[in-house]
N, C-alpha and C positions, 0 to 999 in steps of 0.2 A: 503494499500500499504506499509506503514512504517513497519507494522508488518512482511509482507512477506520479505521485504528487510533484516530486522533484523534476520529472521529464516534463510534466504540464507547465509548471512554472518556468523552467528553462526555455520552452517553447513559446509562451507568452511574451517573456522578454526579448527574445529574438525577433518576434513579429513587431514588437513595439519599437525596436532599434530600426527596422526595415521601413516601417511606416515613417519614422523621423527623417532617415536619410532621403526617402524618396520625395518629400514635401518640398515644394517650390513656393517662393513669395510671389514670382511672377514668371510669365511665360516668354518674355522678351529676352533676348541674349545680345551682348555687346562684347568686344574685344578690348581689353584694358592692358595696361603694363603694371605689373607688381613691382615692389621694390627692388626684386632681383633682376628686373628688366627682362623676364620672361613672359611671353604672351599667354594670357589665361581668359577664360569665359567667366563673365560676371552677370549675375541677375541684375536687371534693370527694371524699375518700376517707374511710371510716369511721374513727372513733378507736379504736385498738387497745385490748384489754383488758390489763390489767396483772395480774401474779401477786398472789394474796392472801398476806397475812402471817399465816397462821393461819386458823382457822375464825371465820367472822363479821366478819373485819377489812375495813377499807375498802381500795379499790385504792390502791396506792403511785402518788403522783403526782411527776412529775419536772419540774423547772424549769431554766432555764439563764440565765446573765448574758451580755450582749452585751458582747464584749471587743474589738471592732473599734475602731481608732482614730478612724474616721469613721462616717458612716452606713452601715447594713448592708441590703442589698436582701432582701426577702422576694419569692420568685418563685413562679409558678404550677406550675413544674416542676423537674425535677432536673438544670437547665442554666443556665449564664451567658446562654444566648440565649432562656430563657423569659421570659414577659411579667413586669415587675416589679408586684407587688400593692400594696406599701407598703415602708416602710423603717424601721429601727430605729436608735436612737441608742445610743452606748456606754453601759453602765450600765443599759440596759432589761433587765427580767427577764421571760422568755417561759415558756410552759408547752410541754414538749416532748410532742409526740404520737408521734413515731416515730423510732427511732434505727436501723431496719433497714438503711439504707445509711450506711456509714462516713463519706462526704464530704459528704452532705447530709441533714439532719435536717428532718423535718416539725414545725413549730412552730405555736403560736397566741398572738396578742398583740392586745388590744383588739378581739376579734370577728372578726379576720382570720387564716386559717389558710393557710400555704404553707411553701416549702422555702427554707432557708438553709444557707451552708456552715458544717459543724461545727467547723472551725478557728477560727471567731470566736465560738464559744460555750463557757461554761464551767459544767459541771454545778454545781448549787446546790440546797439544800433550799428547797422551796416553803413560803412563810409564807402562812397562811391569814388572810383579812381579818375572820373571825368573832371 
């Protein structure tokens, strides 16, 4: 009886892992450069639209300051187990693309977009280079 229970539990665990690995955030694919300069495939989701501030106004852009003590990983998905796409240094300013998940924000920096933990980001006003 104990052997049967162990086999069932292991089977359930393996099925759970298979489901997690096959889950995708988006169906769109794009080619990006990783820090090692090897070509990789990255999951891309559309940039959300922001509310307008009155008629004819430009979309509101949101930025954030990296406040991590050391380098902050930018990941492909919403998990510490997701592939690392690049990293950010403390003091870097990133563009925030999505805050719908309280723990993980989708950001863009230097042409790379991915997810990072929101606790290491502090909202700030975007400064235009124009």
